GUMARVEX-786240 format. One record per residue (C-alpha): residue in one letter; x, y negated, z negated. Coordinates in Angstrom, 1 decimal, decimal comma. Each point is the difference from the previous one (the first is absolute). Example, Ala and Ser with C-alpha at 12.3 -4.5 7.8 and 13.67 -1.06 7.14 Angstrom:
2
<atom 'a'; <12,3; 4,5; -7,8>> <atom 's'; <1,4; -3,4; 0,7>> 
//
This chain:
289
<atom 'm'; <3,1; -0,5; 39,0>> <atom 'y'; <1,6; -2,4; -1,4>> <atom 'n'; <2,9; -2,1; -0,4>> <atom 'q'; <1,7; -1,6; -3,2>> <atom 'a'; <0,7; -3,4; 2,0>> <atom 'g'; <-3,2; -1,2; 0,2>> <atom 't'; <-1,2; -2,5; 3,0>> <atom 'g'; <-3,5; -1,1; -2,1>> <atom 's'; <-1,4; -3,1; 0,7>> <atom 'p'; <0,4; -3,3; -0,9>> <atom 't'; <-3,5; -1,0; -1,0>> <atom 'i'; <0,1; -1,4; -4,0>> <atom 'i'; <-1,2; 1,8; -1,7>> <atom 'n'; <0,3; -0,1; -4,9>> <atom 'k'; <2,6; -2,9; 1,0>> <atom 'r'; <2,8; 1,9; 1,9>> <atom 't'; <0,8; 1,7; 3,9>> <atom 'p'; <-0,1; 2,9; 0,2>> <atom 'm'; <2,2; 0,1; 2,7>> <atom 'f'; <1,7; 3,0; -1,2>> <atom 'g'; <-1,2; 2,9; -2,5>> <atom 'f'; <-3,2; 0,9; 1,9>> <atom 'v'; <0,1; 2,3; 2,8>> <atom 'p'; <-3,9; 0,3; 1,3>> <atom 'v'; <-0,2; 3,1; 2,2>> <atom 's'; <-3,3; 0,1; 2,3>> <atom 'g'; <-2,4; 2,2; -0,6>> <atom 'a'; <1,4; 0,7; -3,9>> <atom 't'; <-2,7; 0,2; -2,6>> <atom 'i'; <2,7; 0,2; -2,4>> <atom 'l'; <1,9; -2,6; -1,8>> <atom 'l'; <3,3; 1,0; -2,1>> <atom 'v'; <0,7; -2,7; -2,4>> <atom 'd'; <3,7; 0,5; -1,3>> <atom 'd'; <0,1; -1,8; -3,1>> <atom 'd'; <2,8; 1,0; -1,8>> <atom 'g'; <1,8; -3,4; -0,5>> <atom 's'; <3,5; 2,0; 1,5>> <atom 'g'; <0,8; -3,8; 1,4>> <atom 'f'; <-1,0; -2,2; -3,2>> <atom 'r'; <2,6; 2,6; -2,0>> <atom 's'; <3,3; 1,4; 1,1>> <atom 'w'; <-0,6; 3,0; -2,5>> <atom 'w'; <-3,9; 1,0; 1,4>> <atom 'd'; <1,1; 3,1; 3,2>> <atom 'd'; <-2,4; -1,0; 2,8>> <atom 'y'; <-2,2; 2,6; -0,4>> <atom 's'; <-2,1; -0,4; 4,2>> <atom 'e'; <1,5; 2,9; 1,2>> <atom 'w'; <-1,3; 2,6; -1,9>> <atom 'f'; <-3,8; -1,2; 0,6>> <atom 'k'; <1,0; -0,6; 4,3>> <atom 's'; <1,4; 3,6; 0,6>> <atom 'a'; <-3,0; 2,0; -2,4>> <atom 'l'; <-2,4; -2,3; 1,8>> <atom 'a'; <1,8; 1,0; 3,8>> <atom 'd'; <0,3; 3,6; -1,6>> <atom 'a'; <-3,5; 0,2; -0,9>> <atom 'g'; <-1,2; -1,2; 3,6>> <atom 'y'; <-1,2; -3,7; -0,6>> <atom 'i'; <0,6; -3,8; 1,3>> <atom 'f'; <0,4; -2,5; -2,5>> <atom 's'; <0,6; -4,0; 0,3>> <atom 'y'; <3,0; -0,7; -2,5>> <atom 'w'; <-0,3; -3,0; -2,1>> <atom 'd'; <3,1; -0,9; -2,5>> <atom 't'; <-0,9; -2,2; -2,7>> <atom 'y'; <3,7; -1,7; -0,2>> <atom 'e'; <0,2; -1,2; 3,5>> <atom 'a'; <-3,4; -0,6; 0,7>> <atom 'g'; <-1,3; -1,1; -3,3>> <atom 'p'; <-2,8; 1,4; -2,3>> <atom 'p'; <-3,1; 1,0; 3,0>> <atom 's'; <-3,6; -1,7; -0,7>> <atom 'p'; <-2,7; 1,5; 0,3>> <atom 'g'; <-0,5; -0,8; 3,4>> <atom 'd'; <3,3; 1,0; 0,8>> <atom 'l'; <-1,2; 4,0; -1,6>> <atom 'a'; <-4,0; -0,4; 2,2>> <atom 'p'; <0,8; 2,1; 2,5>> <atom 'y'; <1,0; 2,5; -1,1>> <atom 's'; <-2,7; 2,8; -1,3>> <atom 'i'; <3,6; 1,4; -2,3>> <atom 'v'; <2,4; -1,5; -2,2>> <atom 'i'; <3,0; 1,7; -1,5>> <atom 'w'; <2,2; -2,3; -2,2>> <atom 'f'; <3,6; 1,1; -1,5>> <atom 't'; <1,7; -2,0; -3,0>> <atom 'g'; <2,7; 1,7; -0,6>> <atom 'd'; <2,8; -0,8; -2,5>> <atom 'd'; <-2,4; -2,9; -0,4>> <atom 'f'; <-0,4; -1,0; -3,8>> <atom 'l'; <-0,1; -3,9; -0,3>> <atom 't'; <-2,2; -0,9; 2,8>> <atom 't'; <-2,2; 3,3; 0,3>> <atom 'l'; <-3,5; -1,3; 1,5>> <atom 'p'; <-0,4; -3,7; -1,3>> <atom 'p'; <-2,9; -1,7; -0,1>> <atom 'y'; <0,2; -0,8; 3,8>> <atom 'e'; <0,4; 2,9; 1,1>> <atom 'r'; <-2,6; 1,8; -2,4>> <atom 't'; <-2,8; -2,5; 1,3>> <atom 't'; <1,2; 1,0; 4,0>> <atom 'i'; <-0,7; 3,6; -1,5>> <atom 's'; <-3,4; -0,2; -1,6>> <atom 's'; <-1,4; -1,9; 2,6>> <atom 'y'; <1,7; 2,5; 3,1>> <atom 'l'; <-2,1; 2,4; -2,3>> <atom 's'; <-3,1; -1,8; -1,1>> <atom 'a'; <-0,3; 0,3; 4,2>> <atom 'g'; <-0,2; 4,4; 0,0>> <atom 'k'; <3,2; 0,3; 0,4>> <atom 'k'; <2,4; 2,2; -0,3>> <atom 'l'; <3,4; -0,1; -2,4>> <atom 'f'; <2,7; 2,4; -0,4>> <atom 'i'; <2,6; -1,4; -2,6>> <atom 't'; <2,6; 1,3; -1,6>> <atom 'g'; <3,0; -1,4; -2,5>> <atom 'q'; <2,0; 1,4; -3,4>> <atom 'd'; <-0,6; -3,5; -1,3>> <atom 'i'; <-3,3; -1,8; 0,7>> <atom 'g'; <-1,6; 1,8; -3,0>> <atom 'y'; <2,6; -1,6; -2,3>> <atom 'y'; <0,3; -3,0; 1,7>> <atom 'l'; <-4,0; -0,8; -0,8>> <atom 'n'; <0,0; 0,8; -2,9>> <atom 'e'; <2,9; -0,4; -1,9>> <atom 'y'; <2,1; -2,5; 1,5>> <atom 'v'; <-2,2; -2,1; 0,8>> <atom 'r'; <-0,9; -0,5; -3,3>> <atom 'y'; <3,3; -0,3; -1,1>> <atom 's'; <1,8; -2,1; 2,4>> <atom 'v'; <-0,7; -3,8; 0,7>> <atom 'f'; <0,9; 0,3; 3,4>> <atom 'a'; <-3,1; 2,0; 0,8>> <atom 'p'; <-2,9; -0,8; -2,5>> <atom 's'; <-3,1; 1,4; 0,9>> <atom 's'; <-3,1; 0,2; -2,3>> <atom 'd'; <-1,8; 2,4; 2,8>> <atom 'a'; <2,4; 2,3; 1,0>> <atom 'i'; <-1,0; 3,4; -2,0>> <atom 's'; <-3,2; -1,6; 1,2>> <atom 'w'; <0,4; 0,7; 3,1>> <atom 'y'; <2,0; 3,0; 0,2>> <atom 'n'; <-2,6; 1,6; -1,8>> <atom 't'; <-2,9; -1,1; 2,1>> <atom 'w'; <1,9; 0,3; 3,4>> <atom 'l'; <2,8; 2,3; 0,1>> <atom 'k'; <-2,6; 2,5; -2,7>> <atom 'a'; <2,7; 0,7; -2,5>> <atom 'g'; <0,9; -0,5; -3,9>> <atom 'y'; <3,3; -0,1; -0,6>> <atom 'v'; <1,7; 2,6; -1,9>> <atom 'f'; <3,4; -0,9; 0,1>> <atom 'd'; <3,7; -1,0; 1,9>> <atom 'a'; <2,1; 3,0; 0,5>> <atom 'i'; <-1,2; 3,7; 0,0>> <atom 'n'; <3,4; 1,2; -0,7>> <atom 'e'; <0,5; -2,0; -2,4>> <atom 'e'; <-2,8; 1,7; -2,2>> <atom 'i'; <-0,9; 2,8; -2,4>> <atom 'd'; <-3,7; 1,6; 0,3>> <atom 'd'; <-2,4; 2,2; -2,5>> <atom 'n'; <2,6; 3,3; 0,3>> <atom 'g'; <2,9; -2,3; -1,1>> <atom 'l'; <1,5; 0,5; 3,8>> <atom 'l'; <1,5; -3,3; 1,9>> <atom 'g'; <-1,8; -1,2; 3,0>> <atom 'v'; <1,6; 1,0; 3,4>> <atom 'l'; <0,1; -1,6; 4,1>> <atom 'a'; <-2,5; 2,5; 1,1>> <atom 'l'; <-3,7; 0,7; 0,7>> <atom 'a'; <-2,3; 1,8; 0,4>> <atom 'g'; <-3,5; 0,4; 2,5>> <atom 'i'; <-3,5; 0,7; -1,0>> <atom 'n'; <-1,8; 2,8; 0,8>> <atom 'g'; <-2,5; -1,0; 2,6>> <atom 'd'; <1,3; -3,9; 0,4>> <atom 'p'; <-0,2; -0,8; 4,2>> <atom 'i'; <2,6; -1,8; -0,6>> <atom 's'; <2,4; 2,5; -2,4>> <atom 'd'; <-1,9; 3,6; 0,8>> <atom 'p'; <0,2; -0,5; 3,5>> <atom 's'; <-0,6; 3,7; 1,0>> <atom 'g'; <-3,6; 0,1; -1,3>> <atom 'd'; <0,9; 3,4; -2,0>> <atom 'p'; <-2,3; 0,3; -2,7>> <atom 's'; <3,2; 2,3; -2,4>> <atom 'p'; <2,4; -2,2; -1,8>> <atom 'd'; <3,6; -0,7; 1,1>> <atom 'n'; <-0,3; -1,1; 2,7>> <atom 'e'; <-0,1; -3,4; -0,1>> <atom 'm'; <2,6; -2,5; 0,8>> <atom 'm'; <2,8; -0,5; -2,2>> <atom 'l'; <2,1; -2,9; -0,5>> <atom 'v'; <4,2; -0,3; -0,5>> <atom 'i'; <1,2; -4,1; 0,1>> <atom 'w'; <2,8; 0,2; -0,8>> <atom 'd'; <3,3; 1,4; 2,0>> <atom 'g'; <-0,5; 2,0; 3,8>> <atom 'd'; <-0,3; -2,4; 2,8>> <atom 'g'; <-2,1; -2,8; -2,1>> <atom 'a'; <1,4; -3,2; -1,2>> <atom 'd'; <1,0; 1,3; -3,1>> <atom 'n'; <-0,8; -3,3; -1,8>> <atom 'q'; <-2,8; 1,2; -3,1>> <atom 'y'; <0,5; -1,6; -2,8>> <atom 'f'; <-2,9; -1,5; -1,4>> <atom 'a'; <-2,7; 1,8; 1,8>> <atom 'd'; <-2,9; -0,7; -2,2>> <atom 'g'; <-2,8; 2,4; -1,5>> <atom 'i'; <-3,3; -1,3; 0,3>> <atom 'l'; <-3,8; 1,6; -0,3>> <atom 'p'; <-3,1; -0,2; 2,4>> <atom 'l'; <-2,8; -2,9; -0,6>> <atom 'g'; <-2,8; -1,4; 1,0>> <atom 'g'; <-1,5; 2,6; 2,7>> <atom 's'; <3,8; 1,2; 1,4>> <atom 't'; <1,3; 3,5; -1,0>> <atom 'a'; <3,5; 1,8; -0,4>> <atom 'i'; <1,4; 0,8; 3,3>> <atom 'f'; <4,0; 1,2; -2,1>> <atom 'n'; <0,9; 0,9; -3,0>> <atom 'y'; <3,6; -0,2; -1,8>> <atom 'l'; <1,5; 2,9; -1,3>> <atom 'd'; <2,7; 0,7; -3,5>> <atom 'e'; <3,1; 1,5; 0,1>> <atom 'e'; <-1,6; 3,3; 0,3>> <atom 'g'; <-2,2; -0,1; 3,1>> <atom 'd'; <-3,3; -0,5; -2,3>> <atom 'l'; <-2,8; -3,2; 0,8>> <atom 'f'; <1,9; -2,9; -2,5>> <atom 't'; <-2,7; -0,8; -2,3>> <atom 'l'; <-0,7; -2,8; -3,0>> <atom 'd'; <-2,9; 0,4; -2,0>> <atom 'g'; <-1,0; 3,5; 2,1>> <atom 'v'; <-0,4; -2,4; 3,7>> <atom 'p'; <1,9; 0,4; 1,8>> <atom 'i'; <2,2; -3,4; 1,6>> <atom 'a'; <-0,8; -0,2; 3,9>> <atom 'g'; <3,0; -1,8; 2,4>> <atom 'g'; <-2,5; -0,2; 2,8>> <atom 'i'; <-4,4; -0,7; 0,6>> <atom 'r'; <-2,0; -0,3; 2,5>> <atom 'f'; <-3,6; -2,0; -0,1>> <atom 'p'; <-2,8; 0,2; 0,4>> <atom 's'; <-0,1; 3,4; -1,6>> <atom 'p'; <-2,7; 2,1; 1,9>> <atom 'v'; <0,7; 1,5; 2,9>> <atom 'p'; <-0,6; -0,8; 2,9>> <atom 'a'; <0,6; -2,9; -1,3>> <atom 'p'; <-2,6; -3,3; 1,1>> <atom 's'; <2,3; -2,7; 1,8>> <atom 't'; <-2,1; -2,3; -2,3>> <atom 'p'; <1,5; -1,7; -1,8>> <atom 'y'; <3,4; 0,8; 1,1>> <atom 'r'; <2,7; 3,1; -0,2>> <atom 'l'; <3,1; 0,0; -1,6>> <atom 'v'; <2,8; 1,9; -0,6>> <atom 'y'; <2,3; -1,1; -3,0>> <atom 'l'; <3,3; 2,0; -1,2>> <atom 's'; <2,3; -1,4; -2,7>> <atom 'f'; <3,2; 1,2; 0,9>> <atom 'g'; <1,7; -1,2; 3,3>> <atom 'f'; <-1,3; 2,4; 3,7>> <atom 'e'; <3,2; -0,6; 1,0>> <atom 'a'; <2,0; 2,3; -2,8>> <atom 'i'; <-2,2; 2,9; 1,3>> <atom 's'; <2,7; 2,4; 0,2>> <atom 'd'; <-0,6; 2,0; 3,8>> <atom 'a'; <-0,9; -1,5; 2,7>> <atom 'g'; <-2,6; 1,6; 1,7>> <atom 't'; <-1,6; -0,3; -4,1>> <atom 'r'; <-0,2; -3,5; 1,5>> <atom 'a'; <-1,7; 0,8; 3,2>> <atom 'e'; <-2,0; 2,5; -1,4>> <atom 'l'; <-1,2; -2,2; -3,5>> <atom 'i'; <-0,8; -3,5; 2,4>> <atom 'd'; <-1,5; 1,8; 2,9>> <atom 'e'; <-2,8; 1,9; -3,2>> <atom 'i'; <-0,6; -4,0; -1,4>> <atom 'i'; <-0,6; -1,1; 3,1>> <atom 'k'; <-2,2; 2,5; 1,1>> <atom 'f'; <-1,7; -0,9; -3,2>> <atom 'l'; <-0,3; -3,7; -0,2>> <atom 'n'; <-1,3; 0,1; 4,2>> <atom 't'; <-2,8; 3,0; -1,0>> <atom 'g'; <-0,4; 0,2; -3,3>> <atom 's'; <1,3; 3,5; -0,9>> 
//
C-alpha cells in the first residue's frame, strides 16, 4: 500500500524533482502529506508510521508525500486527490509557511477536503510568526482564522489552569451527537469517544498541544479535560482540541470540508482508537455525516 523509499515522477515542480518522497498509488483518492520536518532537525522524530498504520488498519489506500524528500507539494500535486491528510509533528519553526498556506487554500478553494493535525500549527501561525525574524507573515493569523476555521487560545493545555483552578491534561472528550467523535449515534451521554494523547502505543510527543475555539461556521469535535476529568473551561467556555467545518450535518460539500486537530493525531495512545478516529474523519470528509 505504500513504499517508504518512493519513486515518483521526475517532473520538476516547485523547483524540485520529486524522485524520492512521493509514492503514488493507483486508485488512491487520499494523499498523506508528511510535513513533520524530521529530515531537517535531528530532534524532530518521523511520525509517518502512526498515520500509515492507522490508514491501513482502517482499510484505506493512499499516496504518500514527504516534504523533506520531495519538497512542498504544489496545488497541482494535491489536485488529483479528493482528501489530503497533512501532519506537522514536532515542527514549530517552519509550520505552514506562506507557500504551503497558498497551496492549502488553493486546494480548499476547489471544494476539496482536508484533515490537518499538529500540536504547533496554532502556535506557529499566531505567535511564532509575529515575533520571529525568520518567519514574518502579516496574514498568518487571518489565514488561520479564515481557512482552518479556528481561534487560537493558548500553546500548551498541560500548562494552563481552568476556571476551577485545575490544570489541563492531555485528554479530550468527544461531543455528544457529533458524527466524528460520537459515531455510535446513541443520543444518551457517555458514548462519546475519549482520547488520551500521552503514553500507550502513541508517539508520546505532546508537550505543546494547542487550545482552540471553533470559528467561522466550524464546530468543536473534541474538548480538553482538566485533572479531575471535567471539561477544561475558560470564562465558562470549553476549550477545544479539534474542530470540523462546516457545522451542519449532513455537511454541504461547498465551500469545502475540514477537520483540524490542534494536537498531534500520532499521540493518541491506542492503535485501535487511531484507526477508528481516522475512519470517522474520512467518512465525514467524504459524506458530510
